[in-house]
N, C-alpha and C positions, 0 to 999 in steps of 0.2 A: 335328167337324164343328159342334158347338154354338158352340165359340169363333170359328169362321169366320162363322157366322150373326150373332154378337153384334158381330163387327168390322164386317160389311157393314152391319147396322143404325146402328152409330155414323157410319159414313162418309156413308149416305143421310140420316141426320139433320143432319149437319153441313152436307151439300150444301143440304139443303132450307132449312135455317136461313139459309144464305148467299144462297139465292135470294129470301128475303123479307125482307131487310135492305137498307139503303142507308146512306149517309154524308154529312156535311156538312163542308166545309172552306172555309177562307178567309184572309183577312188583316185584322187590325186596324191602323188608322193613327191618329195623333194629328194631328186637322185643325187644331189650334191651335199646332202646332209643325212647320211645312213637312211635313205628311204623313209625319212620321217613324214608323218602325214602333212599335207599342204593346205592349211584352213584358209578361207575366203579368198580362194582363186576364183576368177570369173569363168562360167561355162555359159557359152552363148550359141543359139541355132543362127548360123550365119544368114543374113538377109532377113531376120525376123526380130521382133521385139522379146522373143521368148529367151530367158536366161534365168541363171540362179548363181548361187556361190556356194562353194563346198563349205561344210561344217567343220566343227573343231577336229574331227578325225579324218578330215579330207574327204568325206562321201559327198556326193551329190545326186539330183535325180531331175530329170526333166520328164514331166508326164503329159499325156494327151496330145502327143505329136501325130501329125497326119502320116498315114502310111506311105511310104516312099523313100527315096534317097535324101539324106541331109548333111551338110557339114557341120560338125561340132567344133566350135573355136574354143580352146583353152587358153587363157593368159593370166599372167600375174606380173605385177610391177617388178621390173630388175630380172625377169625369167624370160625364157624363150616362149614364143606363142606357137601353139600347135594347132592343125587343122586336120580333122579326123573325119573321113566319110563313113557314114554308117546307113544302113538299110533298115529302116523301121517297119516291122511287120505287124498285122493286126493282133491286139490283144497279147502282145508279147514284150518282153523286155530285153533290150539290149545292153550287155555289161562291158564297161571299159575301165581299164587300169592304167592311168596316164602317168608316166614319169616327166617331171619338167626339171630343167637345169637351168642355170644362170646364163643370161644372154650377154654376148660381147657386143651386140648392136645396141646403140642408143639413140641413134639419129632416124633410122628407118624402121624402128620397131613400132608395131601396132599394138597399142593398149586399149583394152576395151574396159570402161568403168561401170560397174554395177554398184548397187547400195547393198551395205551389209545388212543380213536379215536379223534384226535386233530383237525379234520376238522369241527368239531360242534361248534357253538358259545358259549354253555354252557361249554364245556370241557375247550375252551380257556380262558374263563373268570375265571374258576376255576384255571387254571394254572397261570394266572395273579394275582389272589388273593393270592396264596400260595407262589409265588416266592418272593425272597428277593430283587432282582434287579428290576429295572423298566422294565415292559413288556408291549407290545401292540401287538396283532396278529389279523390276518383276515383269516377266514378258507373258505373252499370251500363251506360250507353252507350258509355263508353270502354272498359269491361272486356270487353263484346261485341266491339267493334272490334278489340282487340288479342288475342282469344282466350284471355283469363285465366279460369281456371276456379276459382281458390282465392285467399284473401285474402292469403296469404304472397306470392304471385306478384304479386298486385296492387300492393301496397305498395312493392315493389321497382321499379315503374314510374315511381314518384315521386322527386324530387330528393334525393340524399344518403342513400338507404337501399339496403342490400344483405342477401343472405341468405347465412349460412354453409352451406356444402355438406355435406350429410348431418345437419344437426342441427336445421334449422328455426329457428334462432337469428337473429334480425333486428338489424341493426346500423343505427343512425341517427346519421349524422356520426361514425363511429367508435367509437360508444358500444353495447354490446352489451346482451343480455337484463336484466341487472340495472338498467341505467339507463332502461329503457323501461316503459311501463305499457299495458294494453289494457282496453278496455272495450266495452260493448254498450248502445246507447241511454244513454250517460252513467253506467252502473252497471259496477262492476269485475266482471271474468271471472277465475275461478279457474285455476290451472295444472293441465295434465294431466300433468306429468312433474315427480318430485321433484328433477330436476337444475336446473329452470328456473323462473323467478319467473313468466313469461308463459305463457299457452296457446300451443300451436302453431297459427299462424294457417292453415296448409295444411289444418287441420280443416275449414274453414268454407268450403264452397261458395259461389260468387258468386250461386247461385240464391237465396239467403236475404237478399242484400244489395240496398239501395236505394243507398246511397253509404258511403263510407269516408272518415272526416274525420281529417286527420294534423296534430296540433298540435306544432310544434317548440319552441314558447315556452309557458312556464308561465302558467296562468290560476289565480285562486284557487279556482275550482270544480273542479279536478283535485286528486287526491290529491298530497301533497309529494314521495312516492318517484318521482322524476321528474327526468331529465337530458338525454335524448336526445329522445324523443317520446311523445306519448299517442295511441294509435291507437283510434279510436271507431268501431265497426261500428254503422250505422243499418240496422236491420232493414227488411224489405219493409212497406209500408203501403198495401195496395191500395185504390184508389178507382175506382170505374166499374162498368161491366156485369159480369155473371157470365161467367166463362171457364173452361176446363179444357184443360190442355196435357200433352201426353205426349212425353217426350224419350228417344230411345233412342240409343246410341253403341257402337261397337266401335273398339279401339285395339291398340296394340302397341309394344314397346320392341325395336329392332334387336338388341340385345345378347342379349336373352331368347329372341327367335324363333330366331335363329341357333344357340342352344345346343340340341344334339340331346338331351341328357339334362339335364332341368331337375327338380332335386331338393329336396324340402321335408321336414322332420320328420313323423313319424307323430303323429297325434292331432288336431290342430287342424282345424277345419271351414272350409268355404270362405266362409262369410258373415261370420265374425269374432266370434261370441258364445262361443266355447269359452272355458270357465273351470272345469277340474277342481280339486277339493282334494287336498291331500296325502294319501297313503294312510294307512291305519290301521296300527299297530305296524309302522312303517317300519324299524326298526333290528333287531329280532330275525328278521324274516323278509323275503323279497324280495317286496313287495306293489305295485310299479309296474305299472300297467296298459298303457302306452303302450310302444311299441317304440323301442330306440335307433336302429334303421335308418330308411331314409328311403324316400319314395314318389315315383314320377315324375309330373310334371304337364305339362298342354299350356298354354303361357304366353300366352293371348289374353285381352285385357282386356275387360270388359263395363260398360255403364252403362245404368240405367234411371232416370227420373225423372218425377214427376208434380206438377202444380201446378194450383191452382184458388183462384178468389176470387169474392166477390160483395159486393154492398151493397144495403141496404134503407132507404128514407126513411119516417119517421113524421111525424106531426103536430107541430108546434111546432120545425119544423126539425131535429128529431133523427134521427139516422142511424146504422146498425149496419153495419159491413163487417168481413169476414173474408178472410184469405189463408192458405193451407195449402201446404206443398210436402214431399214426401218423395223421397229418392233414394237409390240405392245403386250404388257403383262400385267396382271393384277394379283392381288393377294388377301385373304381373309385372316384375321387374327382375333384371338379372345383371351383376356386374362382376367382373373379374379384374385382378390387378395385384401390386404390392409392398407389404408391410408390415413395417416393421421399429420396433424398440423399444429404448429405454435405449442410446443411441449413444454411446461414450465420446469422451474428448477426442483420442483417437487416430483417431477416426473409425470404431471397430469397433462393430457393432450387436451387443447381447447377443442380442436376438431378431432372426432374419432369416428372413422368410417370403415365399414367393409364396402368393397366395389366391385362391380362388373364393367369391363370395358370391351366393346365391340368395335373392331376397325377393319375398314377397306381401303387398300391402297391401289393406285393405278400408275403406271409409268409408260409414256409414249415417247419414243426417241426416234429421230431421223437424222442421219448424217450423210452428207455428200461432200466428196471432194475430188477436185481436179488438179493433176499436176502435169506441168507443160516443161519438158526439156527442151529449151530453145536450141541449145547446141551442147558441146561438152563443157562449156564454162558458164552457162547462165540456165538458170530454171526459175520457175514460179509455181506456186501452189495457192489453191483456194479451199478453205474449209468452211462449211456452214452446218451448224448443229442447232436442232430444235429440240427441246425436252418439255413434255407437259407432264407435271406429276401432280398427283392429287392424294390426300388423306382425308378419309371420312371417319369420324370416331364418335360413337355414342357411349357415354359413361353414365352409370348410375351408382350414387354413393348412399348408403343407408347407415343411419347412427346419429350420433350427436353433433349437431351443426355448430353449436357454440355452447360450451358448457356453462357460461354465465348467462346467457339470454335467449337461445334459440334451440329449441328441442334439447334441452338441458339434460334430461333422463334418457334420451333416445328416441327412436322412432321417426327422426326426421329423413328427409329424402330429398337428394339434390341431383338433378339430371342435366347433363350438358351434351348437346350435339354439335360438333364442329365439322365444317367441310372447309379444308385448305387447299388452295390450287396454286400452283406456281408454273408459269411459262417462261422458258428462257431461250434466248435466240442468241447464238454466238456466230459471228462471221469474222474470218481471218484470211488476211492476203499476205504472203510470204514470198521472199525473194533471196536467191543466193546467186553471187556473181563472183567467179575467179578472174579478176582483171589480169592477172599475170602468175607466174609460178609463186611469187612472193606475196601477192597483195589479193585479199579478197574482201567482199562486203556481204554482210547478211542483214535483212530488214524485216520488219512485220507491222502490220498495222491491224487493229481489230475495233469492231463496234459490237457491243453487247447490249442487250436489252432484257430486263426481268421484271415481269408483273406478278405479285404475290396478292391473291385475294382471299379473305374469309367472308364469304357472302351469307349472311343471315345465320350466324352462330345464335343457338339457342339455349337458354338456361332456365329451369324452373326450380324452385325450393318450397317444399310442402313440409309442414310440421303437425303434429297431433293437435287435435281439437282439444284434448285433455292430456297434459303432461303427465298424469298419473296413470294414464293407460296408453302406453307406447305403441300398442298393437292394435290400437282403435281407428277411428276415423280421422282422415287428414284434411286439412284446409292449406289455403296459398298463404306463404309466409309475407307477413307485413313489416318485418324487422328493418330492412334495407331496400330501397328502391331497385337496387341492382340484384336482389334476389332473383328477380324474374326480368329477364331481358331477352333482347334480340340485338345482335352486333354485326356490324358491317365494316371490313377493313380493305384497304386498297394501297398497295405499296408499288411504285414504280421507280426502278433505278436504269438510268442510262450511262454507259461508260465508253469512252474513246481512249484507246492505249496505242502506243507506238514504240518501237524498238529499231534501233540502227546501230551497227557496229562494224568496224574495219579492223582486219588484223595484217599486220606486215612481218614477214619472216626476215630475219638476218641472221649472219654468222654462218654461211653454208659450209658444210663439211661434206665428206664423200656420201655416195649413194642418195644424193638429191635430199639430204636432210640438213635441218638447220639448229644451231645453238639456241636462238631466241626467237619470242615473238612478241610484238607489241600490240595490244588491242585497245581502241578507243571507242567511245560509244555515248549514245543518249538513249534515254527512256523517259516516257512521260504517261500519266494517268489523269484524265479529266473526268470526274465522276459528279453526278447530280443524282440526288435521292428525294422523292416526293412521297410523303405518308399522310394518310388521312383515315380517320376511323370515326363512325358514329354508333352510338349504343342508345337504343329505345328501351328504356326503363318502364316498367309497369308499377306504378305506385297504387298499392293495394289500400282501398278506402277503410280506416279503421272505425269509422264512424256509422258503419252499416253492418248488418248480421251477413258475415260471409257463409256461403254454402260449403257443404262437404264437397270435396272433389275426388276423382278417381285418377290415380296416377296414370293409368293406361287409357284415359280418354280426356286429356286436357283440353282437347278442342272444345268439350262441352262447357268450359269455363271461359277461356280465352277467345272471345268472338264479339262481334258488333252488338250483340243483344247484352252481353254483360257490361260492355262499355256504356251503352244506352242507360242501363240501370244504375250506373254509378258505382258499380263493383270496383272499378279501377279507373285510372287515367294513365295515359301515354305520355312520357317527357323525355327530354335529353337532359345531359349535365347542365345545360344552361337554364333549364326550367320548363314549364308546361307550354301548351300552345298559347301564342300571344306574346311570349317573351321576345324582345327584339334578337335577331340573328339566331334564333332557337335551333334551326336545322343546320346551322355552319358546323362543319366536323372539326373535331380534335386534329391538329396538323402538326407536323414538323417538316422542315425542308433543309435538305443539307447539301453542301458544295465541298468537294475535296479536290485539290489540286496538287500533284506530286510531279515534280521535274528533276531530272538528275542527269549528271554527266559522270562518265567513269573511265577508268583507265586501268590497265593491268600488263604487267610483264611477266612472261614465261622465260625461263633460262635454264638451260642444261649446263650445270657447273661441271660435271664430269659424266661419264656414261652411266653412273649410278645415281647421281644426285640432281634433282631437278626442282625449281621452286618456282611458284607462281606468287606475285605481289601485287595487290590492288588497292585502289582508292576509289570511293565513291562520294561525290557531293551531292546532297539531296536536300530540295527545299520543299517544305510540306505546309500547305496552307488547309484548314479545316473550319468551315463555317456551318452553324446550325441555327435555326429560327424557328420558334414554336408557337403555338396556341393551344393550350390543354386545360383539361378539368383541374389539373394541379396549378395552373396558371393562366386563368382565362383571358386576361389582359395581353398575354403574349410578352415575347422578349427574345433576344438573340445573344450569341456568344460565338467567338471565334479564337482561335489561336494559330499562330505561323511560327516556324522553326526552321533552322538550317543544319543539317547534321553532316558532319565529316566522318566517314565510315571506312576506316583501314581494315585490310584483311591480308592473310598470308597463307598459303598452303606448300607444305614441303613433302617430297618423296625421296626415299633413299632405297633403291633396290639393292637388298642383300645378296641376292643371286638371282637367277632366272626364275624362280618360284616364290620368293618372299620379297616382301615389301615392308617398309616402316615409314609411317606418315604423321604429320603434325599439321594441325591448322588452328588459327586464332583469327578473332575477328571483334569489331564493335558493331552492334545494330541497335535498334529501338523498337517499341511496341505502342502502337497507337490505341486509343480508346474508339470504340464504335458509336455510331449515331445513335443508336437505341441506348447505349449506356449514358449518353449525355443529354438525351431529350427528357425533359419532366414529364414523361407520359406513362400513365399507370396501367400495367399489364396485370389482369386479374385471372388467376388460376382458382381451382375450387378450394384448394387449401393453402394458397399462397398468394402474395401480391408483390409485384416489382415495379419500381420506378426508377428514372435515369437521374444522374447527378451531372449538371452542367459544368461544375468545376474539376472534373476529371482531367487529367493531363497525361502525356506519353511517359512510358519508362524507358530507361536505358539498359541495354544488355551487352555483357562481355562473355565471350564464348571461346574454349579452348577444347581440342580433341587430340588424342594420340592413339595410333592404331598399328598394330602389327598383323599382317596377312600371310597365309601361305596357301598355294595352289598345287596340291598334290598332283592333279591331273585337270585335264582340260574342263571336266565338270564338277570339279570338287574344290572346296575352300574351306579354310579354318582361319578364323580371325578373332582378335581381342582387341577392344577398345576402351580406352578411359575418358571420360569427358568431364568438364565442369563448366558451370554458367553462374555469373554473378548479375543480378538484376537489381537496378536502383529504382526505388519508388514503385514497387510492384502493386498492380490492379487486382483486386478480389472482389467476389460477391460477399456481403455481409448483412446481417441481420441489423436494421436500425434499432437504436433505442427509443420505442414508442409504445402507445398502447396497442397497436395493431401489429406490431413486429414485422413490418414489411422489410423487403430486401432491396438493396441498392448496390452501386459499385463505387468503390473509394480506393484512393492510393493508401493502402493500409499501414506502411511503415517504411523504414529507410531502404532496407535491402532484403534480398532473398538469395539463396545459393541452391544449386542443384548439382551433386557430385555422383557419380555412378560409373559402371562398367558394363560392356556388352560382350557376349561370345556368340559367334556363329558358326556352324558346321554344316556342310553339305558332303555326303560321303556315299558312294556306291558300296554297299555291304556285301553283294554276291552277283557275280556275273554267271549265269547259268547257261550260257551258250557259247559255243566254239565259232559259230558264223559271225563273222564281224559285220556282216550287212543287215543281220536281223538281231534286234535286242531281244534279250530274256534276262532282266535283272531286278534286283531290289535295292532300293536306295533310301537314305535317311536325310532328313533334314532337322536342324535343331537350332534354336536361338533363344537366348536368355538376357534379360537386363536387370541389373539391379542398381537401385538409385536411392540416395539419401537426400531429402530436400528439407530446407529450413528457411523460415522468414521470421522476422520481428513485427510486432503489432503496437502501434502507437496511437493511443486514444486521442492524445493532445494534438497531434500532427493532423489527424482528421477533423477536429474541431477547429483548428486554425486555419485550414484550408478549405472547409466547406461550411455549410450551415446545418450539418448533420452532426449526431451524437453516436458514438459506438462505445459500448462497453465490453471490451474483449475480455473474455473468460480467462485466457492465457497470454503471457508476453509474448509467446512465439509459438511457431506450429508448422505444419507442413504445407507444400503448396497444394492448393486445391487440384483435384484430379490425378495426382501423382500416386501410383502404386510402387511401393518398395521393390516388388519383384513381378517381372513378366516373363512368360514362357510360351513359345511355340514349338511344336514338334510335328513331323509327319513322316510316315513311312510309305512308299509306293512300290507298287510291282507292276511291271510292264512286260508284255509279251508280244512279240511281232511274229506273225505266221507267214506274212508275205509283205511286199511293198504297201499293200493297201487293205491288209486285214490285221488287227491287233486288239489286244485289250489292255487296259490300265486300271488299277484300283490304288485308291489314296486314303489313309486314315489319319486325319489330322487333328492335333489337340492344341487348345489355346487357354492360358490362365492368367489371372491377374489377382494380386494380393489385394488386401483393404486399401481403398483410396479415399481421400477427404473430398466430400461433396461440398460442405459449407463450413465456414469457420464459426465456432462456438462464440456466443456472447452472453453478457450479463448471468455469468455463472452457469450457463447452459453448455452442455458438451457438444462437441463437433458433431456433425452429420457425416456419417462415413458409410459408404457403398462397401458391402462385405465381399470377400474374395469369391470367385466362381471359376470353375473350369468348363469348357465345352468341348464336344467331341463331334467331328463330322466325319461322313464316310462318302466317297465319290467313286462311282464305276463307269467306265466308259468303253464302248467298243465300236470300232469301225469294222462292219461286217463286209464291205467291199469299198471301192474308191467312191462310191455314190451315197452309200446309206450307213449311218451311224446311229447308235442307242446310247442313252445315259440314264443314270439313276444316281440321285443325290439324296442323303439323309443327313440333316442338320440338327444340331443341338441333341444328339443322342441321350445324353446324360439328364437334360432337363432339369438344372440346378434351380433352387429357389433364388431369386433375386430380392436382396434385402437391403434396406438403408436403415441405419441404427443412430439414435442420438446417444452419443458416448455420455459418461457420468451418470446420467439418469438411466442407461440403459434400455431405452424405449425403442421398439421397432416402429419406424414411421412409414414405411412401405415394404410391402411384401408381396410377391405374386411370382408365377412361373410362365415361361414364353410358350411351352409346348414343343413338341418335335415336329420340324418341317421336313416333308419329303416331296421329290418331284421326280418325273419320268419324262424324257424328251426324246425326240425322233428328228434326225436331220437328214436331208436328201439334197444332194448336190449334182447340179447339171454340169 
């Protein structure tokens, strides 16, 4: 009852607040230039922090103003400043049309500075048009229109970027995780997964994002470990009146909901913070607390989100603003299909399964930021972000475990239950200082912490008692000790990073503009990685009669009584109880230091032609030390190098609406710690291990682009690009009895050549009212690529102790699709300033792409082409309440991976259709 009363009070308060406020809107025009719209002029309520900027069409709006008399101040650099008295009435809108002309006063003119709202599509397009460097951005306005809820999906809506199914790996122009980098507000982000260099972008809710900047060409302010793209997430920076917003959602997946019995492992909680430690005395007694059995769940997804912000103005033009958001969402998924491993040259799969996979994921996000404008020339901001993500999967595989010696005729059963949790804590302090009209300093420092744990992964393997009766009774497999195990993993990563740069303008011309700018700076990263893992294997006693087991009641076998009877013993990779150091975990520890100095010169050679020339010197040191099952005695390895990285970006403005751009650079690509550590990662159908002899690649990049901006919110562009990579790194199958996968520098060189096309166009404008939109718009981008690399078996043998027998002498880059397509069509209808609806239908397609290189006369593993279709509908019913509907993966295509030459499907499943409904209430 109390909660209902509280909710009633909230709604009454919000209603009362709405009835005692009004708004001011209008249009600003340039009276000295044919009354053209004046974008990004400053509009401020005098004596307050309430303000905004006009959009690309000159429109502005100030909402939730208190009833009464206000002075509206309108200003623009180089133009007159106007003060207009308005009378705000309850629940009504005052409309102003304000012409501004150039100002003859320069000494006594009052100029009010506000920040450009870069979340809008038109503002980001203008930024792209004016920039000298290649730029592509996607803001919250476009993300909302397309129904995008996470950053990984957001970046795939831009040209030449795709996402690998099931991994979160982002490919840019055919270059995967190792070639890309991820930053937040210009500072590096840690990885949440030892398998990858970059953080999984799907961890980032778009609630925390103002816009995402994607740089496909290198700039000296970026770290040199770059060849595909740098993805920079710009966090929310709230400016304006106080607000509070509640977001509720419910969703589901068609596969999960249609499954009558949805099972997950025992133990993990529903909120995703589960993290048990390994038991005491785990070898001499059975001390595991959680069950081997499963529990049933109802697969309905939920979401709750809270947002709020406010700003306060003090004397001397200082201002303090804050923004905070917190959210929790979860999701159930179910897949069934085919999984095969180690397919021979004759097309026979050594492992041949059908599988069922039940998955449950959570994401808890909390962001807070403070922005303090000390005065008109100095500001500080602090950002703190916490993300806790968890993934719980329960997989059941039925069929041939090993065609040579384990359930060789079928009837085998392998079950794996995994809970994977990652906690990320990101802290950033940023400063901006205009020391004079010509000189400024920008700096930032960050401290990031990551903890990734896999607590108590469980795996069981059962085989037929009689191989001639594959549908008969089952017993526990005794072929390998790791067939039945429990696994504990802990990864900790700490990183301190710092950037500082200063820019000096020179060569002043009229209108307070300058021909040139010199920038000098320093950046550094100091990373420490600590990894440890312990696996408790259950060695099944072959010298005693083993009982029949029930796959749905494994607790009846794995218990203290069975241990007492000698049915099995428990041991680690070092051996059974009593072995010296038996409980010492497998470990690897890494340190990475990168320090860089950089300089750039931007110079306007003519009104049309501008160039930016940069040079970055970077020292890289990477050290790794290990003690693993592959090398129990342990060892260490390190390398250091110094890279000189030149770059250039040129822009020629053909006219007011067209630009021609060119960029070229040299960069490098580092191997990751997991790829260099001789630690064995075991999946059900595949095993991976690291190669300490791996070393960096060198990259050369070039881009040529023509772009046309027909209108403020339209663009058409064509880009050609080329990349040359020396000593490329790839995943390959090692020539051995077990066909394990490792990483090697596979050849002398690789190339990627391609072209991109982007179009944003308003198809129909259905309204004569310039203040209310009623239009249909189209977005389309396409990327075509040709990639090729050589494979050199002798090079691998000479540089490592591994042997690789490549099937072909050359091939494509892994992860590269020849063709990528993105298209969307949107309809928006505005009924009033606070009431509208918008609907978007978006399509994404990628052609066949190479997953792994074929070896020993086996064909390549190739992910087959798929297309996905999504629909989004959103409506603001009033200024407080909005509703949303999203349906994703409407076509529900079959996801397939094929081994070419032998033409065998090694993986096949469908994802199901995802649908969600949301309600947002804003106070």
